[in-house]
C-alpha positions as CSV (number, residue, x, y, z in Angstrom):
1,M,0.0,0.0,0.0
2,N,1.3,3.4,-1.0
3,Y,1.3,5.9,1.9
4,L,2.8,8.7,-0.1
5,T,3.1,9.5,-3.9
6,L,4.9,12.5,-5.4
7,E,4.7,13.2,-9.2
8,N,6.3,16.0,-11.2
9,V,7.1,18.0,-8.0
10,S,9.5,20.9,-8.2
11,K,10.7,23.7,-5.9
12,I,12.8,26.6,-7.2
13,Y,14.0,29.7,-5.4
14,G,15.1,32.3,-7.9
15,E,18.0,30.7,-9.8
16,K,18.4,27.9,-7.3
17,V,16.7,24.6,-8.2
18,L,16.2,22.5,-5.1
19,F,14.4,19.7,-6.9
20,D,13.0,19.5,-10.4
21,E,10.0,17.3,-11.5
22,I,10.8,14.5,-9.1
23,D,8.8,11.4,-8.6
24,F,8.8,9.5,-5.2
25,Q,6.8,6.9,-3.3
26,V,6.7,5.6,0.2
27,S,5.0,2.3,0.9
28,K,3.7,0.9,4.1
29,G,6.5,-0.5,6.3
30,E,9.3,1.2,4.5
31,K,11.9,3.2,6.4
32,I,13.5,5.8,4.1
33,A,16.1,8.4,4.8
34,I,16.8,11.4,2.6
35,V,20.5,12.5,2.4
36,A,22.0,15.4,0.6
37,K,24.5,18.3,1.0
38,N,23.5,21.2,3.3
39,G,21.2,23.6,1.5
40,A,20.2,21.1,-1.1
41,G,16.5,21.1,-0.1
42,K,16.0,18.2,2.3
43,S,13.9,20.0,4.9
44,T,12.0,21.9,2.1
45,L,11.1,18.5,0.5
46,L,9.7,17.3,3.9
47,K,7.7,20.6,4.2
48,V,6.2,20.0,0.7
49,I,5.3,16.4,1.6
50,A,3.7,17.6,4.9
51,G,1.7,20.3,3.1
52,I,3.5,23.2,4.9
53,E,4.9,24.5,1.6
54,P,3.3,24.3,-1.8
55,P,5.1,22.5,-4.7
56,E,5.6,24.1,-8.1
57,G,5.3,23.0,-11.7
58,E,2.5,21.8,-13.9
59,N,0.7,18.5,-13.3
60,Q,2.4,18.2,-10.0
61,K,0.9,15.8,-7.4
62,V,1.5,15.3,-3.7
63,W,-0.8,12.5,-2.5
64,L,-1.0,11.2,1.1
65,Y,-3.2,8.2,1.8
66,K,-6.2,9.8,3.6
67,N,-6.9,7.0,6.1
68,I,-3.6,7.2,7.9
69,E,-2.4,9.5,10.7
70,V,0.8,11.3,9.8
71,G,3.2,12.7,12.4
72,Y,5.7,15.4,11.4
73,L,8.7,16.4,13.5
74,V,10.1,19.8,12.3
75,Q,13.7,21.0,13.1
76,D,12.5,23.9,15.3
77,P,9.2,23.0,16.9
78,D,6.8,25.6,18.3
79,F,4.0,25.0,20.9
80,E,1.5,27.8,20.4
81,G,-1.4,27.7,22.9
82,A,0.4,25.4,25.3
83,D,1.5,26.9,28.7
84,T,3.2,23.8,30.1
85,V,4.9,20.6,29.0
86,L,1.8,18.7,30.1
87,D,-0.5,21.0,28.0
88,A,1.6,20.4,25.0
89,V,1.6,16.6,25.3
90,F,-2.2,16.5,25.9
91,S,-3.0,18.7,22.9
92,S,-3.8,15.7,20.7
93,D,-6.8,14.2,18.9
94,N,-5.8,10.7,20.1
95,P,-8.8,9.3,22.1
96,M,-6.5,7.5,24.5
97,M,-4.7,10.7,25.2
98,A,-8.1,12.4,25.9
99,A,-9.0,9.6,28.3
100,L,-5.6,9.9,30.1
101,R,-6.0,13.7,30.3
102,D,-9.4,13.3,32.0
103,Y,-7.9,10.7,34.4
104,E,-5.0,13.0,35.4
105,E,-7.4,15.9,36.0
106,A,-9.6,13.6,38.1
107,L,-6.5,12.7,40.2
108,I,-5.9,16.4,40.8
109,L,-9.5,17.1,41.7
110,Q,-9.9,14.4,44.3
111,D,-13.0,16.0,45.8
112,K,-15.1,15.0,42.7
113,P,-15.5,11.2,42.8
114,E,-18.1,11.2,40.0
115,K,-15.4,12.6,37.6
116,M,-12.9,10.0,38.8
117,Q,-15.4,7.2,38.2
118,A,-16.2,8.5,34.7
119,A,-12.4,8.7,33.9
120,L,-11.8,5.2,35.2
121,V,-14.6,3.8,33.1
122,K,-13.3,5.6,30.0
123,M,-9.7,4.2,30.7
124,D,-11.1,0.7,31.0
125,D,-13.3,0.9,27.9
126,L,-10.4,2.1,25.7
127,K,-7.9,-0.3,27.5
128,A,-5.7,2.8,28.0
129,W,-3.8,1.6,31.1
130,D,-0.9,0.3,28.9
131,F,-1.0,3.7,27.1
132,E,-0.5,5.4,30.4
133,S,2.7,3.3,31.0
134,K,3.9,4.2,27.5
135,F,3.2,7.9,28.1
136,K,5.3,7.9,31.2
137,E,8.1,5.7,29.7
138,V,8.5,7.9,26.6
139,L,8.7,11.2,28.7
140,F,11.2,9.5,31.1
141,K,13.4,8.2,28.2
142,L,13.5,11.7,26.6
143,N,14.1,13.4,30.0
144,M,10.9,15.4,30.0
145,T,9.9,14.6,33.6
146,N,9.0,18.1,34.8
147,L,5.5,18.2,33.3
148,N,4.6,21.5,34.9
149,Q,7.5,23.3,33.4
150,P,6.4,26.4,31.4
151,I,7.0,26.1,27.6
152,S,8.6,29.6,27.7
153,E,11.5,28.2,29.9
154,L,12.4,25.3,27.6
155,S,15.6,25.4,25.5
156,G,15.5,24.7,21.8
157,G,16.8,21.1,22.5
158,Q,14.1,20.5,25.2
159,K,11.4,21.7,22.7
160,K,12.7,19.2,20.1
161,R,12.6,16.4,22.6
162,L,9.1,17.4,23.7
163,A,7.9,17.4,20.1
164,L,9.5,14.0,19.6
165,A,7.9,12.6,22.8
166,K,4.5,13.9,21.8
167,L,4.8,12.3,18.3
168,I,5.8,8.9,19.7
169,I,3.0,8.9,22.3
170,D,0.4,9.8,19.6
171,D,1.8,6.8,17.7
172,P,0.9,7.8,14.1
173,E,1.1,5.2,11.3
174,F,3.5,7.4,9.2
175,L,6.4,9.3,10.7
176,I,8.1,12.2,9.0
177,L,11.2,13.2,11.0
178,D,13.6,16.1,10.3
179,E,16.9,15.5,12.1
180,P,15.3,13.4,15.0
181,T,18.6,12.7,16.8
182,N,19.6,16.4,17.2
183,H,19.6,17.4,20.9
184,L,19.4,13.8,22.1
185,D,22.1,12.3,24.3
186,L,23.6,8.9,23.2
187,E,21.3,6.7,25.3
188,M,18.3,8.5,24.0
189,I,19.4,8.0,20.4
190,E,19.9,4.2,21.1
191,W,16.4,4.0,22.6
192,L,14.9,5.9,19.6
193,E,16.8,3.7,17.2
194,E,15.3,0.5,18.8
195,Y,11.8,2.1,18.7
196,L,12.0,3.0,15.0
197,Q,13.2,-0.5,14.1
198,Q,9.7,-1.9,14.8
199,S,8.3,-3.4,11.6
200,R,4.9,-1.7,12.1
201,I,6.4,1.8,11.7
202,T,6.6,3.6,8.3
203,L,9.3,6.2,8.3
204,L,10.6,9.1,6.2
205,M,13.4,11.1,7.8
206,V,16.3,13.4,7.3
207,T,19.3,12.5,9.4
208,H,23.1,12.5,9.1
209,D,23.6,9.9,11.9
210,R,25.3,7.1,10.0
211,Y,24.8,4.4,12.6
212,F,21.1,5.4,12.6
213,L,21.0,5.1,8.8
214,E,22.8,1.7,8.9
215,R,20.5,0.2,11.6
216,V,17.1,1.7,10.9
217,C,16.7,2.3,7.1
218,S,15.5,0.0,4.4
219,H,16.0,2.6,1.7
220,I,18.1,5.7,1.3
221,V,17.2,8.5,-1.1
222,E,19.9,11.0,-2.2
223,L,18.9,14.5,-3.4
224,D,21.7,15.6,-5.7
225,G,21.6,18.4,-8.3
226,G,17.8,18.6,-8.0
227,V,17.4,14.9,-8.8
228,L,16.4,12.0,-6.5
229,Y,18.4,8.8,-6.6
230,R,16.9,5.9,-4.6
231,Y,19.0,3.1,-3.2
232,K,17.7,-0.1,-1.5
233,G,19.4,-1.1,1.7
234,T,21.4,0.4,4.5
235,Y,24.0,3.1,4.7
236,S,26.8,0.8,3.6
237,D,24.7,-0.4,0.7
238,F,24.1,3.3,-0.2
239,L,27.8,4.0,-0.3
240,E,28.6,1.1,-2.6
241,K,25.7,1.9,-5.0
242,K,26.4,5.6,-5.0
243,A,30.1,5.0,-5.9
244,A,28.9,2.7,-8.8
245,R,26.4,5.3,-10.0
246,E,29.0,8.1,-10.0
247,E,31.6,5.9,-11.8
248,N,29.0,5.1,-14.4
249,Q,28.0,8.7,-14.6
250,S,31.6,9.7,-15.3
251,T,31.8,7.0,-18.0
252,V,28.6,8.1,-19.7
253,L,29.7,11.8,-19.5
254,D,33.1,11.0,-21.1
255,R,31.3,9.1,-23.9
256,T,28.9,11.9,-24.4
257,K,31.7,14.5,-24.7
258,K,33.3,12.4,-27.4
259,L,30.0,12.2,-29.2
260,M,29.5,15.9,-28.9
261,K,32.9,16.6,-30.4
262,R,32.0,14.5,-33.5
263,E,28.6,16.2,-33.8
264,L,30.2,19.6,-33.4
265,E,32.5,18.9,-36.3
266,W,29.5,17.9,-38.4
267,V,27.4,20.9,-37.5
268,R,30.2,23.3,-38.3
269,R,30.5,21.8,-41.8
270,Q,26.9,22.5,-42.6
271,P,26.0,25.9,-44.0
272,K,22.4,25.7,-42.8
273,A,20.0,23.0,-41.5
274,R,17.6,23.1,-44.4
275,G,16.5,19.5,-44.6
276,T,14.3,17.7,-42.1
277,K,17.0,15.2,-41.3
278,A,19.7,17.8,-41.0
279,K,17.5,19.9,-38.7
280,S,16.8,16.9,-36.6
281,R,20.5,16.2,-36.3
282,V,21.2,19.8,-35.2
283,D,18.5,19.5,-32.5
284,K,20.0,16.2,-31.4
285,F,23.4,18.0,-31.2
286,H,22.0,20.6,-28.8
287,E,20.5,17.9,-26.7
288,I,23.9,16.0,-26.5
289,K,25.7,19.3,-25.8
290,E,23.5,20.0,-22.8
291,K,24.3,16.5,-21.4
292,A,28.0,16.7,-22.1
293,T,28.4,20.1,-20.5
294,Q,26.8,19.0,-17.2
295,K,29.1,19.3,-14.2
296,V,29.5,16.4,-12.0
297,D,29.5,18.0,-8.5
298,N,32.3,16.2,-6.7
299,S,33.3,19.2,-4.6
300,E,34.5,18.4,-1.1
301,V,35.6,20.2,2.0
302,T,39.4,19.9,1.8
303,L,41.6,21.1,4.6
304,G,45.3,21.5,5.0
305,I,45.6,24.0,7.8
306,K,48.9,24.1,9.7
307,G,48.3,24.3,13.4
308,Q,50.4,26.4,15.7
309,R,53.3,24.7,17.5
310,M,52.6,23.2,21.0
311,G,54.8,23.4,24.0
312,K,55.5,20.5,26.4
313,K,52.8,21.7,28.8
314,I,49.5,21.7,27.0
315,L,46.5,21.6,29.4
316,E,46.4,20.3,33.0
317,A,43.6,19.9,35.5
318,H,44.8,19.7,39.1
319,N,42.0,18.3,41.3
320,I,39.4,20.7,40.0
321,S,35.8,20.9,41.2
322,K,32.8,23.0,40.0
323,S,29.2,23.2,41.4
324,F,26.2,25.4,41.0
325,G,24.2,25.1,44.3
326,D,23.3,21.5,44.7
327,F,24.3,20.6,41.2
328,V,27.9,19.1,41.0
329,A,29.3,19.3,37.5
330,V,32.9,18.3,38.2
331,K,34.4,16.8,41.4
332,N,38.1,16.3,42.1
333,F,39.1,15.8,38.4
334,D,42.8,15.4,37.7
335,Y,44.3,15.0,34.2
336,K,47.3,16.1,32.0
337,F,46.8,16.2,28.2
338,R,49.4,14.8,25.9
339,Q,50.3,15.9,22.4
340,K,47.9,14.8,19.6
341,E,45.4,13.4,22.1
342,R,41.8,12.8,21.0
343,V,39.2,12.6,23.8
344,G,35.4,12.0,23.5
345,I,33.1,13.2,26.2
346,V,29.9,11.2,26.9
347,G,27.1,11.4,29.4
348,P,23.4,12.3,29.6
349,N,22.1,15.8,28.8
350,G,22.5,18.2,31.8
351,V,25.2,16.2,33.5
352,G,27.8,19.0,33.1
353,K,29.7,18.3,29.9
354,S,29.6,21.9,28.5
355,T,30.4,23.3,32.0
356,F,33.5,21.1,32.1
357,L,34.7,22.5,28.8
358,K,34.2,26.1,30.0
359,V,36.1,25.3,33.1
360,M,39.0,23.7,31.2
361,T,39.2,26.8,28.9
362,K,38.9,29.2,31.9
363,Q,35.6,30.7,30.8
364,L,34.4,29.6,34.2
365,R,36.4,29.6,37.4
366,T,36.9,26.5,39.5
367,D,35.5,26.2,43.0
368,S,38.7,24.4,44.0
369,G,41.8,23.1,42.2
370,K,43.6,24.7,39.3
371,V,43.5,24.6,35.5
372,V,46.9,25.2,33.9
373,V,47.0,26.2,30.2
374,G,50.3,25.9,28.3
375,G,51.9,29.1,27.0
376,N,51.7,27.9,23.4
377,T,48.2,26.4,23.6
378,V,45.7,28.2,21.4
379,F,42.1,27.0,21.7
380,G,39.6,26.7,18.9
381,Y,36.2,26.5,20.6
382,Y,33.2,25.4,18.6
383,N,30.2,25.6,20.9
384,Q,26.5,24.7,20.6
385,D,25.3,28.3,20.3
386,G,26.8,28.7,16.8
387,I,27.2,32.0,15.0
388,K,26.1,35.2,16.8
389,L,25.7,38.3,14.7
390,E,25.3,41.9,15.9
391,K,24.3,42.7,12.3
392,D,23.8,40.6,9.2
393,Q,27.0,40.1,7.1
394,T,28.0,38.4,4.0
395,I,30.0,35.1,4.3
396,I,33.3,36.6,3.1
397,D,33.0,39.7,5.4
398,Y,32.4,37.5,8.4
399,I,35.5,35.4,7.7
400,R,37.7,38.4,6.8
401,N,36.9,40.0,10.2
402,I,38.6,37.0,11.7
403,A,41.7,36.9,9.4
404,E,42.6,37.7,5.8
405,F,44.6,34.5,5.4
406,I,46.0,31.5,7.4
407,P,49.3,29.7,7.1
408,M,49.4,26.3,5.3
409,D,51.9,23.5,5.1
410,K,55.2,24.2,3.3
411,G,55.1,28.0,3.9
412,Q,52.0,28.6,1.8
413,K,49.1,30.9,2.7
414,L,45.4,30.5,2.1
415,T,43.3,33.6,1.7
416,A,39.8,33.9,3.2
417,E,38.2,33.5,-0.2
418,Q,40.2,30.3,-0.9
419,L,39.3,28.8,2.4
420,C,35.6,29.6,1.9
421,E,35.8,27.8,-1.4
422,R,37.3,24.7,0.3
423,F,34.3,24.8,2.6
424,L,32.0,24.6,-0.5
425,F,31.2,28.4,-0.5
426,D,32.0,29.4,-4.1
427,R,32.9,33.0,-5.0
428,K,29.3,33.8,-5.8
429,Q,27.9,32.3,-2.6
430,Q,30.5,34.2,-0.5
431,R,28.4,37.4,-1.3
432,V,25.3,35.8,0.2
433,Y,24.1,37.1,3.6
434,I,24.4,34.7,6.6
435,S,20.7,35.1,7.4
436,Q,19.9,33.4,4.0
437,L,21.9,30.2,4.8
438,S,20.4,26.9,5.9
439,G,21.1,25.6,9.3
440,G,23.7,23.2,8.0
441,E,25.4,25.9,6.0
442,R,25.6,28.2,9.0
443,R,27.2,25.3,11.0
444,R,29.7,24.8,8.3
445,L,30.6,28.5,8.2
446,Y,30.9,28.5,12.0
447,L,33.3,25.6,11.8
448,L,35.3,27.5,9.2
449,S,35.5,30.5,11.4
450,V,36.9,28.4,14.3
451,L,39.6,26.9,12.1
452,M,40.4,30.4,10.6
453,E,41.9,31.3,14.0
454,N,44.5,28.6,13.4
455,P,44.2,26.8,16.8
456,N,46.3,23.9,18.0
457,F,43.7,22.6,20.6
458,L,40.2,22.1,19.2
459,I,37.2,21.8,21.5
460,L,34.1,20.8,19.5
461,D,30.8,20.8,21.4
462,E,28.2,19.0,19.2
463,P,29.9,19.9,15.9
464,T,27.9,17.3,13.9
465,N,24.5,18.8,14.3
466,D,23.0,19.7,10.9
467,L,26.3,19.0,9.0
468,D,25.8,16.8,5.9
469,I,27.6,13.5,5.5
470,L,30.1,14.8,3.0
471,T,31.2,17.6,5.4
472,L,31.3,15.1,8.2
473,N,33.6,12.7,6.2
474,I,36.1,15.5,5.4
475,L,36.0,16.9,8.9
476,E,36.8,13.4,10.2
477,N,39.7,13.0,7.9
478,F,41.0,16.5,8.9
479,L,40.7,15.7,12.6
480,M,42.6,12.4,12.2
481,E,45.5,14.3,10.6
482,F,45.2,17.4,12.9
483,P,48.6,17.9,14.6
484,G,47.1,19.3,17.9
485,C,44.7,18.0,20.6
486,V,41.0,17.4,20.2
487,I,38.1,17.2,22.7
488,I,34.8,16.2,21.2
489,V,31.3,16.3,22.7
490,T,28.9,14.7,20.2
491,H,25.8,12.5,19.9
492,D,27.2,11.1,16.6
493,R,28.5,7.6,17.5
494,Y,30.0,7.0,14.1
495,F,31.9,10.3,14.2
496,M,33.2,9.6,17.8
497,D,34.2,6.0,17.0
498,K,36.3,7.2,14.1
499,I,38.1,10.0,15.9
500,V,38.6,9.4,19.6
501,E,41.2,7.2,21.4
502,H,39.5,7.3,24.8
503,L,36.5,8.8,26.6
504,F,35.7,10.9,29.6
505,V,32.5,9.3,30.9
506,F,30.3,11.7,33.0
507,Q,28.6,9.5,35.5
508,G,26.7,12.2,37.5
509,A,27.5,14.0,40.8
510,G,30.8,15.3,39.3
511,K,32.3,11.8,38.7
512,I,34.3,11.5,35.5
513,K,35.6,8.1,34.5
514,D,38.5,7.7,31.9
515,F,37.6,4.8,29.6
516,N,40.3,3.6,27.2
517,G,38.5,2.9,23.9
518,T,35.8,4.0,21.5
519,Y,32.1,4.7,22.3
520,T,31.0,1.3,20.8
521,E,33.6,-0.5,22.9
522,Y,32.3,1.4,26.0
523,R,28.7,0.4,25.3
524,S,29.7,-3.2,24.7
525,A,31.5,-3.2,28.1
526,Q,28.4,-1.7,29.8
527,K,26.2,-4.4,28.3
528,A,28.7,-7.2,29.3
529,K,28.8,-5.8,32.8
530,A,25.0,-5.8,33.0
531,I,24.8,-9.4,31.9
532,E,27.5,-10.4,34.4
533,D,25.7,-8.5,37.2
534,R,22.5,-10.3,36.3
535,R,24.3,-13.6,36.4
536,L,25.8,-12.9,39.8
537,A,22.4,-11.7,41.1
538,S,20.8,-14.9,39.9
539,T,23.5,-16.9,41.7
540,V,22.8,-15.0,44.9
541,V,19.0,-15.7,44.6
542,K,19.8,-19.4,43.9
543,E,22.0,-19.6,47.0
544,K,19.3,-17.9,49.1
545,K,16.8,-20.6,48.0
546,E,19.3,-23.3,49.0
547,K,19.8,-21.6,52.4
548,P,16.4,-20.9,53.9
549,A,17.9,-19.2,57.0
550,F,18.9,-16.3,54.8
551,Q,15.7,-15.8,52.9
552,S,14.4,-13.2,55.3
553,K,17.3,-10.9,54.3
554,T,16.0,-8.7,51.5
555,A,17.8,-6.3,49.2
556,P,18.0,-3.0,51.2
557,G,17.1,-0.8,48.3
558,L,14.0,-2.8,47.0
559,N,10.6,-3.1,48.5
560,R,8.6,-6.4,48.3
561,D,6.9,-5.6,45.0
562,Q,10.2,-4.6,43.4
563,Q,11.9,-7.8,44.6
564,K,9.1,-9.8,43.0
565,E,9.4,-7.8,39.8
566,F,13.2,-8.3,39.9
567,K,12.9,-12.1,40.1
568,R,10.1,-12.2,37.5
569,L,12.3,-10.2,35.0
570,E,15.1,-12.7,35.4
571,K,12.9,-15.6,34.5
572,Q,11.3,-13.7,31.6
573,I,14.7,-12.7,30.2
574,E,16.0,-16.3,30.5
575,K,13.0,-17.6,28.5
576,L,13.3,-14.9,25.9
577,E,17.1,-15.8,25.5
578,E,16.2,-19.4,25.0
579,R,13.6,-18.6,22.4
580,K,16.1,-16.2,20.6
581,A,18.6,-19.1,20.5
582,T,16.0,-21.4,19.1
583,I,15.0,-19.0,16.3
584,T,18.7,-18.2,15.5
585,E,19.3,-21.9,15.1
586,K,16.5,-22.2,12.5
587,F,18.3,-19.8,10.2
588,N,21.1,-22.4,9.9
589,D,18.7,-24.7,8.1
590,T,19.3,-24.3,4.4
591,S,15.9,-25.6,3.5
592,I,14.1,-22.8,5.3
593,S,11.4,-21.1,3.1
594,A,11.3,-17.3,2.4
595,E,8.0,-17.1,4.3
596,D,9.6,-18.6,7.4
597,I,12.6,-16.4,7.1
598,E,10.3,-13.3,7.1
599,K,8.2,-14.7,10.0
600,Y,11.2,-15.6,12.1
601,S,13.0,-12.3,11.4
602,K,10.0,-10.4,12.7
603,E,9.7,-12.6,15.8
604,L,13.5,-12.2,16.4
605,G,13.2,-8.4,16.1
606,T,10.3,-8.4,18.6
607,I,12.2,-10.7,21.1
608,T,15.4,-8.6,20.9
609,E,13.3,-5.5,21.7
610,E,11.7,-7.2,24.7
611,I,15.0,-8.5,26.0
612,E,16.6,-5.0,25.8
613,E,13.6,-3.4,27.5
614,K,13.5,-5.9,30.3
615,E,17.3,-5.7,30.7
616,M,17.1,-1.9,31.1
617,R,14.4,-2.3,33.8
618,W,16.4,-5.1,35.5
619,M,19.4,-2.8,35.6
620,E,17.4,0.0,37.2
621,L,16.2,-2.4,39.9
622,A,19.8,-3.8,40.3
623,D,21.1,-0.2,40.9
624,L,18.4,0.3,43.6
625,A,19.4,-2.9,45.2
């Protein structure tokens, strides 16, 4: 069943063609991501699909199947008419949400038993009690627990998480998501990834998170030069097929140029195209010429900036601490940076990562301890706030205000105009005002401005937000060759895995653990520890059963109901693991039918989700114990 059909759809701004007479379909159950360079029109395409912007062109068609609910997550959500977080979540046409709203109001107005009775009946009739559990789980997972917080006090990131939570709770059949992983911490992203993998969900999204693309998507659509190219498979499949397409495109282009040269020689020999055949051949020549003079856009961000020399002393933290009232961001942290060190910082939102960076760069004073910055250390600080302008400027004026040129390797210099070109801002676009740039283009310009200062110690606080995959690839290559030190805070697991050597893991209450390895290795170690903890806990339970004298001793942090739940979860996980092993074994049978493969694959996905969900709850109870 087709959920979405686009035919002959175009969008043009002045001379800039975002997409031209494109055709596109989304069928039920498909999970499709749109990828493209910044400013190519990804978000605009989603707005056209969602009916926010009108398409252009004759005989154009944007058709959405009328009997489905569509949920659309914009980049910068707004909640007009909602005073609090709870108001925003409850502003929904979902009947279960209405029942839950009546129930929550009845809980507050406890002096009206008739209202409570009506709410309870409605909850029972709609079987909405499971919905209440989902409502609370989603808000908890996305850290939107202060339901009475005014909307006016929310940051941009909190609004994005609230909009995402509201969308998931409403549970539409067709999700359209614009950069859903922005402003989520790493655990939130992993939770969202698992949620979107469910086979019942139909998904169309824009994202640059490559692990997300690899693990969630069934198709990837590339918007390039106003044309859509569709690839079946994951991100790695996309890379292979895109490379093959571009190689074929180059071959065809080369062949067409040779054909054009022959045709040009023929056309020049003809005094006039009098005959029908001759005129037809001249028309054909112009058609070939148009194809042959096409430019294959293989432009890339290329960097070769020479960082300033570092001294022996780079950056040192001597037993530093920093708090704000009851909130402890850093406590007794001690570390000395080495040359060419690459460190990733991970931890949930609000744990103190950005505060730590500001303390290390002396933008904030420590409460105790001392930060020592080497005499030759020059920071390049890319923060989450991005470009701040007192007045609107052109791209080139903004860069020239920082420096006219920067030194390169082998004594060469790079002018501001040349560096802009290396960041995909050609001479014409350099005259464009910053206010006219897309979010990704502004991010790319901000990164350029940081590097224009020629630092030898880069601090990148969420540098990957809104950057396209091409820019991310080149930035990664640059950082791997960068001669100075790098500290990275990012939700992009792929980016972090590729760059960092070790992690500062923020565990809360100011505790920072130094983990030697990548983020993926860290998460694997966490999961292995959880499994081992569960095994040890099961052993303890078994020993207690064998020794009745000790049965009266209960875990000090768990009440009776929690202990029952703890034991129940262990049994459930054990059964699910057994079933998972049984299904996995079936795939080794070479005679298995295609229908059975599909059936068992779906069941395996469902079981894996259940195991992860129950393991997370088990870990929460284990921590309490």
